[in-house]
C-alpha positions in Angstrom: -11.8 37.3 -21.7 -9.8 36.8 -18.5 -6.1 37.6 -18.9 -3.7 35.0 -17.4 -0.3 35.7 -16.1 2.4 32.9 -16.0 5.0 33.4 -13.3 8.0 31.2 -13.1 10.0 31.1 -9.9 11.5 28.8 -7.2 10.3 28.2 -4.5 6.6 28.4 -5.2 3.7 28.7 -2.7 0.9 27.8 -5.0 1.4 26.2 -8.4 0.7 23.5 -10.8 2.8 20.4 -11.7 5.2 22.3 -13.9 6.2 24.7 -11.2 4.3 27.7 -12.5 1.6 29.9 -11.0 -1.4 30.7 -13.1 -3.1 33.8 -11.6 -6.0 35.4 -13.3 -6.3 39.2 -13.1 -9.7 38.8 -11.5 -8.3 36.4 -8.9 -5.4 38.8 -8.1 -8.0 41.2 -6.7 -9.2 38.6 -4.2 -8.3 38.8 -0.5 -5.4 36.6 0.6 -7.6 34.1 2.4 -9.9 33.7 -0.6 -6.9 33.1 -2.9 -5.7 30.4 -0.5 -9.1 28.9 -0.4 -9.1 28.8 -4.2 -5.6 27.2 -4.2 -6.7 24.7 -1.6 -9.8 23.8 -3.7 -7.6 23.3 -6.8 -5.2 21.1 -4.9 -8.1 19.0 -3.5 -9.2 18.4 -7.1 -5.6 17.4 -8.1 -5.2 15.0 -5.2 -8.7 13.6 -5.9 -7.9 13.2 -9.6 -5.0 11.0 -8.6 -6.6 9.2 -5.7 -9.6 7.8 -7.6 -7.5 5.7 -10.0 -5.0 4.7 -7.3 -7.9 3.3 -5.2 -9.0 1.3 -8.2 -5.5 0.0 -8.8 -5.0 -1.0 -5.1 -8.5 -2.6 -4.9 -8.0 -4.5 -8.2 -4.6 -6.0 -7.1 -6.0 -6.9 -3.6 -9.0 -8.6 -5.2 -6.9 -11.1 -7.2 -6.2 -13.1 -4.0 -9.6 -12.6 -2.5 -11.4 -13.9 -5.6 -9.0 -16.9 -5.7 -9.8 -17.8 -2.0 -13.6 -17.3 -2.7 -13.4 -19.8 -5.6 -11.4 -22.3 -3.6 -14.0 -22.0 -0.9 -16.5 -23.8 -3.1 -14.3 -26.9 -3.2 -14.1 -28.2 0.4 -13.2 -27.1 3.9 -9.7 -28.5 3.7 -8.9 -26.8 0.5 -10.2 -23.5 1.9 -8.2 -23.8 5.1 -4.9 -24.7 3.4 -5.4 -21.9 0.8 -6.2 -19.3 3.3 -3.2 -20.1 5.5 -1.0 -20.2 2.4 -2.1 -16.8 1.1 -1.8 -15.3 4.6 1.7 -16.7 5.0 2.6 -15.5 1.5 1.5 -12.1 2.4 3.5 -12.0 5.6 6.8 -13.5 4.2 6.7 -12.2 0.7 4.2 -9.7 -0.7 4.4 -7.4 2.3 8.2 -7.1 2.0 8.1 -6.4 -1.7 5.3 -3.9 -1.4 7.1 -2.1 1.4 10.5 -2.0 -0.4 8.8 -0.6 -3.6 7.7 2.3 -1.4 11.3 3.6 -1.6 10.5 4.8 -5.2 7.8 7.1 -3.9 10.7 9.1 -2.4 13.4 8.7 -5.0 11.3 8.8 -8.2 8.7 11.2 -6.9 11.3 13.9 -5.9 13.4 13.3 -9.0 10.4 13.9 -11.2 9.6 17.1 -9.4 13.2 18.2 -9.8 13.0 17.4 -13.6 15.8 14.8 -13.3 13.7 12.5 -15.5 16.4 9.9 -16.2 16.6 9.1 -12.5 13.0 7.6 -12.7 14.1 5.0 -15.3 17.3 4.0 -13.6 15.8 3.9 -10.1 12.9 1.8 -11.4 15.4 -0.6 -13.0 17.4 -0.7 -9.8 14.3 -1.6 -7.8 13.3 -4.4 -10.2 16.7 -5.9 -9.9 16.9 -5.6 -6.1 13.4 -6.9 -5.5 13.9 -9.9 -7.8 17.2 -10.6 -6.0 15.3 -10.6 -2.7 12.8 -13.1 -4.2 15.5 -15.8 -4.2 15.8 -16.4 -0.5 12.0 -15.8 -0.1 11.3 -18.5 -2.7 13.3 -20.9 -0.6 11.1 -20.1 2.4 8.0 -20.7 0.3 9.4 -24.0 -0.9 9.6 -25.2 2.6 6.3 -23.9 3.9 4.9 -27.4 4.7 7.9 -28.2 7.0 7.6 -24.7 8.7 3.8 -25.2 9.4 4.4 -28.6 10.8 7.1 -27.2 13.1 4.6 -24.6 14.2 2.1 -27.4 15.2 -0.3 -27.0 12.4 -2.5 -29.9 11.2 -0.4 -32.1 8.8 -3.1 -32.2 6.1 -3.5 -28.5 6.1 0.3 -28.0 6.1 0.6 -30.3 3.1 -2.1 -28.4 1.2 -0.7 -25.0 2.1 2.9 -26.2 1.2 1.8 -27.3 -2.3 -0.2 -24.1 -2.9 2.8 -21.9 -1.9 5.1 -23.8 -4.2 2.8 -23.1 -7.1 2.7 -19.5 -6.0 6.4 -18.9 -6.3 6.3 -17.5 -9.9 3.9 -14.8 -8.6 6.6 -13.6 -6.2 8.9 -12.6 -9.1 6.0 -11.2 -11.1 5.0 -9.0 -8.1 8.6 -7.9 -7.7 8.6 -6.7 -11.3 5.1 -5.2 -11.2 5.4 -3.0 -8.0 8.3 -0.8 -9.2 6.4 -0.1 -12.5 3.3 0.9 -10.5 5.4 3.5 -8.6 7.1 4.6 -11.9 3.7 5.4 -13.4 2.3 6.8 -10.1 5.1 9.3 -9.6 4.5 10.8 -13.0 0.7 10.8 -12.6 0.4 8.4 -15.5 -3.0 7.0 -14.5 -4.1 5.3 -17.7 -1.6 2.4 -17.9 -2.0 1.6 -14.2 -5.8 1.7 -14.4 -6.1 -0.3 -17.6 -3.5 -3.0 -16.6 -4.9 -3.5 -13.1 -8.6 -3.6 -14.0 -7.9 -5.6 -17.1 -5.9 -8.1 -15.2 -8.7 -8.5 -12.6 -11.2 -9.2 -15.4 -8.8 -11.6 -17.0 -8.2 -13.3 -13.7 -11.8 -14.2 -12.9 -12.4 -16.6 -15.9 -8.8 -18.0 -15.8 -9.1 -18.8 -12.1 -12.5 -20.4 -12.5 -11.2 -22.6 -15.4 -8.1 -23.6 -13.5 -9.9 -24.3 -10.2 -13.0 -26.1 -11.5 -12.2 -27.4 -15.0 -8.5 -28.2 -15.2 -8.4 -30.8 -12.4 -5.9 -28.7 -10.4 -8.4 -27.8 -7.8 -7.0 -25.3 -5.2 -3.6 -25.3 -6.9 -5.3 -23.8 -10.0 -5.9 -20.6 -7.9 -2.1 -20.4 -7.2 -1.4 -20.8 -10.9 -4.0 -18.2 -11.8 -2.6 -15.7 -9.4 0.9 -16.2 -10.9 -0.4 -15.9 -14.5 -2.4 -12.8 -13.7 0.5 -11.0 -12.0 2.8 -11.8 -15.0 0.1 -10.5 -17.4 -0.1 -7.3 -15.5 3.7 -6.9 -15.4 4.0 -7.7 -19.1 1.5 -5.0 -20.0 3.6 -2.5 -18.0 6.8 -3.5 -19.8 5.2 -3.2 -23.2 3.6 0.1 -22.4 7.0 1.5 -21.2 8.8 0.2 -24.3 6.3 1.4 -27.0 4.6 4.4 -25.5 6.0 7.8 -26.5 4.9 9.1 -23.1 7.7 7.2 -21.4 10.6 8.2 -23.7 11.5 11.1 -21.5 11.8 9.1 -18.3 12.8 5.6 -19.3 16.4 4.9 -20.2 18.0 1.8 -21.7 19.3 -0.7 -19.1 22.9 -0.1 -18.2 25.4 -0.5 -15.4 24.1 2.7 -13.9 21.2 0.8 -12.4 23.7 -1.1 -10.2 25.2 2.1 -8.9 21.9 3.0 -7.4 21.6 -0.2 -5.3 22.9 1.4 -2.1 20.6 4.4 -2.3 17.6 2.2 -3.0 18.2 0.0 -0.1 18.8 3.0 2.2 15.1 3.7 1.7 13.7 0.3 0.9 14.7 -1.5 4.1 13.0 1.0 6.5 10.1 1.3 4.0 9.6 -2.5 4.2 9.8 -2.4 8.0 7.3 0.4 8.1 4.8 -1.7 6.1 5.6 -5.1 7.6 5.6 -4.2 11.3 2.0 -3.0 11.0 0.9 -5.9 8.7 2.5 -8.5 11.0 0.8 -7.1 14.1 -2.6 -8.0 12.6 -1.5 -11.4 11.6 -0.3 -11.9 15.2 -3.7 -10.9 16.3 -5.2 -13.9 14.5 -2.6 -16.2 16.0 -3.4 -15.0 19.5 -7.1 -15.5 18.9 -6.4 -19.3 18.5 -5.3 -19.4 22.1 -8.6 -18.1 23.4 -11.5 -20.2 24.7 -13.7 -21.3 21.7 -10.9 -20.5 19.3 -12.9 -21.4 16.2 -15.5 -18.7 16.9 -12.9 -16.0 18.0 -10.7 -16.7 15.0 -13.6 -16.6 12.6 -14.9 -13.3 13.9 -11.5 -11.6 14.0 -10.8 -13.0 10.4 -14.1 -11.4 9.2 -13.2 -8.1 10.9 -9.7 -8.1 9.5 -10.9 -9.0 6.0 -13.4 -6.1 6.2 -10.8 -3.4 7.2 -8.2 -4.9 4.8 -10.6 -4.5 1.9 -11.7 -1.0 2.9 -8.0 0.0 3.5 -7.5 0.0 -0.3 -9.4 3.4 -0.3 -7.1 5.3 2.1 -4.1 3.6 0.7 -5.0 5.1 -2.7 -5.6 8.5 -1.2 -2.3 8.3 0.6 -0.5 7.3 -2.7 -2.0 10.4 -4.3 -0.8 12.5 -1.4 2.7 10.9 -1.6 2.9 11.7 -5.3 1.9 15.4 -4.9 4.2 15.9 -1.8 7.2 14.2 -3.3 6.9 16.1 -6.6 6.5 19.4 -4.8 9.5 18.8 -2.6 11.7 17.7 -5.6 10.6 20.9 -7.4 11.8 23.0 -4.4 8.2 24.0 -3.6 7.5 23.7 0.1 4.3 25.7 0.0 2.8 23.3 -2.5 3.9 20.3 -0.4 2.2 21.8 2.7 -0.9 22.5 0.6 -0.9 18.9 -0.7 -0.8 17.6 2.9 -3.9 19.7 3.8 -5.7 18.5 0.7 -4.9 14.8 1.4 -6.0 15.0 5.0 -9.2 16.8 3.9 -10.1 14.0 1.5 -9.2 11.4 4.2 -11.7 13.0 6.6 -14.4 12.8 4.0 -13.6 9.2 3.1 -13.5 8.0 6.7 -16.7 9.7 7.6 -18.6 8.1 4.7 -17.1 4.6 5.2 -17.4 4.4 8.9 -21.0 5.7 8.9 -22.0 3.3 6.1 -20.4 0.4 8.0 -22.2 1.3 11.2 -25.6 1.6 9.5 -25.1 -1.8 7.9 -23.6 -3.4 11.0 -26.4 -6.0 11.2 -26.0 -7.1 7.6 -22.3 -7.1 6.8 -21.6 -10.2 8.9 -23.8 -12.3 6.5 -21.4 -11.5 3.7 -18.8 -13.8 5.2 -20.9 -16.3 7.2 -24.3 -17.8 7.6 -23.6 -18.9 11.2 -25.8 -16.9 13.5 -23.3 -17.0 16.4 -20.6 -15.6 14.2 -22.9 -12.9 12.7 -24.1 -11.8 16.1 -20.5 -11.5 17.4 -19.5 -9.6 14.3 -22.4 -7.2 14.9 -21.2 -6.5 18.4 -17.7 -5.9 17.0 -19.0 -3.5 14.3 -18.6 -0.3 16.3 -14.9 -1.2 17.0 -14.4 -2.0 13.3 -15.8 1.5 12.5 -13.2 3.0 14.8 -10.6 0.9 13.0 -11.8 2.3 9.6 -11.3 5.9 11.0 -7.8 5.1 12.3 -6.8 3.3 9.1 -8.0 6.2 6.9 -5.8 8.6 8.8 -2.9 6.2 8.9 -3.1 5.5 5.2 -2.8 9.2 4.3 -0.1 10.0 6.9 2.0 7.0 5.8 1.7 8.2 2.2 2.9 11.7 3.2 5.8 10.1 5.1 6.9 8.1 2.0 6.7 11.2 -0.2 9.0 13.0 2.2 11.4 10.1 2.7 10.5 9.5 6.4 10.4 5.7 6.0 12.9 5.2 8.9 10.8 7.4 11.2 7.7 5.4 10.2 9.4 2.2 11.0 10.3 3.3 14.5 6.8 4.7 15.0 5.2 1.4 14.0 7.6 -0.6 16.1 6.8 1.4 19.2 3.1 1.8 18.5 2.3 -1.8 17.9 4.9 -3.9 19.7 5.6 -1.8 22.7 2.0 -0.6 23.1 -0.7 -2.4 21.0 0.2 -6.1 21.3 1.0 -6.0 25.0 -2.3 -4.2 25.7 -4.1 -6.7 23.5 -2.7 -9.6 25.5 -3.6 -8.0 28.8 -7.2 -7.2 27.8 -7.8 -10.6 26.1 -6.2 -13.0 28.6 -5.9 -11.1 32.0 -9.2 -9.1 31.8 -11.0 -11.9 29.9 -12.3 -9.6 27.1 -11.3 -12.3 24.6 -11.5 -11.2 20.9 -12.8 -7.7 21.8 -9.7 -7.2 24.0 -7.4 -8.3 21.2 -9.0 -5.8 18.8 -9.0 -3.0 21.4 -5.3 -3.6 22.1 -4.2 -3.5 18.5 -6.4 -0.4 17.8 -4.7 1.3 20.8 -1.5 0.8 18.9 -3.1 2.2 15.8 -4.2 5.3 17.8 -0.6 5.8 19.1 0.7 5.4 15.5 -1.7 8.0 14.2 -0.9 10.4 17.0 2.8 10.2 16.5 2.6 10.6 12.7 0.2 13.5 13.1 2.6 15.3 15.5 5.6 14.7 13.1 3.7 15.9 10.1 2.2 19.0 11.9 5.7 20.0 13.2 7.4 19.7 9.9 9.5 22.5 8.5 8.6 22.2 4.8 11.3 24.6 3.6 13.9 22.4 5.2 12.3 19.3 3.7 12.4 20.9 0.2 16.1 21.6 0.7 16.8 18.0 1.9 14.9 16.7 -1.2 17.0 18.8 -3.6 20.2 17.7 -1.9 19.1 14.1 -2.1 18.4 14.4 -5.8 21.8 16.1 -6.3 23.5 13.2 -4.5 21.7 10.6 -6.7 22.5 12.3 -10.0 26.1 13.3 -9.1 26.9 9.7 -7.9 25.4 8.3 -11.1 27.3 10.8 -13.3 30.6 10.0 -11.6 30.7 6.6 -13.2 31.7 4.9 -9.9 30.7 1.2 -9.6 
């Protein structure tokens, strides 16, 4: 039998989640590069073990809205148009903000778990739930007045009326989403995969029949889809609450609600605001792309094609987002544990998986470029245009794969403010202006818009790659430990 040595120390170069190094006597005789190769291989397995369920969770949550739109599409064109605009506007003004703000927990909870400050996970999650639900109050006022806003923007009154009614019925989902996202991060940072996976997939399976009944059998029509989305998000959130309350796994990290959660509001917003900007600045640039396409000649064709391309990369983005979430978990845990070597190794493993994923997806999409347009439309003109755009969409898949992983690493390190500035410069100082010039000045139309935004994505990836490659991981581990000390000492001080 192979003898195993267990070595405890800080900081660690290669180790497992508990901050220990398991070195077999046989492995100790290997050359340094072979030991590093073995450590790298093990880390790839760990990141992959986390990435698979995170991809499933991300995809399941995204498909709730997609399935709802697909069902409404079988009613009539007006219902589909108003629902699509309502869902898009809800994403821009609500869901993107909440998703981005919840990313603050990938820094605070992830590093606290690595530092074994387990009570911080519970209090910071409670703080996030409180803060996000508080932010839902002004957002719900915006959603309540969507019809007036769309009419002011020059939209068709009938479409504006339908979108306004849909968004009003969607308001309960806003508060459910604000409760759900912190719980997802709470589980993610502890690598508790089962509750996330079961609740997300179970909710999706529950949503399909409920949405069908409410849309086609209840008489609500398109409004039934909004009600179904709200119910499904609340079901998902309720499952998370019950699991945390009754599962013995969470007893170590979940604490009873107290005034301490209000003391963490300042620290949470310090990371939540730039985290939200980091997500929203990129999200909004693609929505702006669709708006600009409406100003082109033959806007129906241009908008339809760009909408198909955007739907494709949005669906496929759930894969690199899941890989990036896994990388964020490993990096933040390692930095919190004072283990810069493991954090660096996790970055390499995450990028390795990203390269494999983007190679498979982009190649598959290119091979099926003549077929995937028919998934969204039977119009030959639209399908032919989509086929011509397919090589550009494949490049977008590559850029999104890299960006998803690099952004996850940034969240794990606490670089949300850097990510916000990178996205601001990449998309609004570079991407959007280039898109406008190519589309309107050089007459490249929809291709020009797509090329412009992807030039911004290229700049974004380049800057994030440079920042990550030049990182002093020893310094980042020190910063993480100081941050955790600041959080715990402030909480223990009892100050309001």
